[in-house]
Phi, psi and omega in degrees: 000138182282156175302327179292322178294316177298322178294319177301315180295316180296320178296325181286317184283331185228071180292152180280131177232144176291145178299141177218148183292149176218165178286328187225130173256150176245128179237113182271138187299158179200160170247357186253127175065035187303314183301314180292321178303310183291319178299322178292315179299317179297317179297319178297320178295314179299327179280001177079024181287335177204154179272318183235151182230123177264118182254132179240171174133131182257192177285130181227157174047040178071015178282141181283335184255132178292150178306317181298324178291320176296311182295313180303315178299320180291319178298321176295318176302325179284344178121357177283141177291144181295320178220129177271144178297000000 
């Protein structure tokens, strides 16, 4: 497949949209780049892009702690409330 064909598919599947505010953000779990991931989510929250953030992610690769727990703890360390009223 040519690079142009791949770009066409990517443009079709992931069209560019301007950022817009929402009531709820979704953050899907990861074990890679957690600090950068959380810092970006925290910055978006501080900028008012969402009021609440739903964090997901389970136990992976034999880890005792779920991804959501690791990410959630880091977000709280950065200053996000654990639970919003």
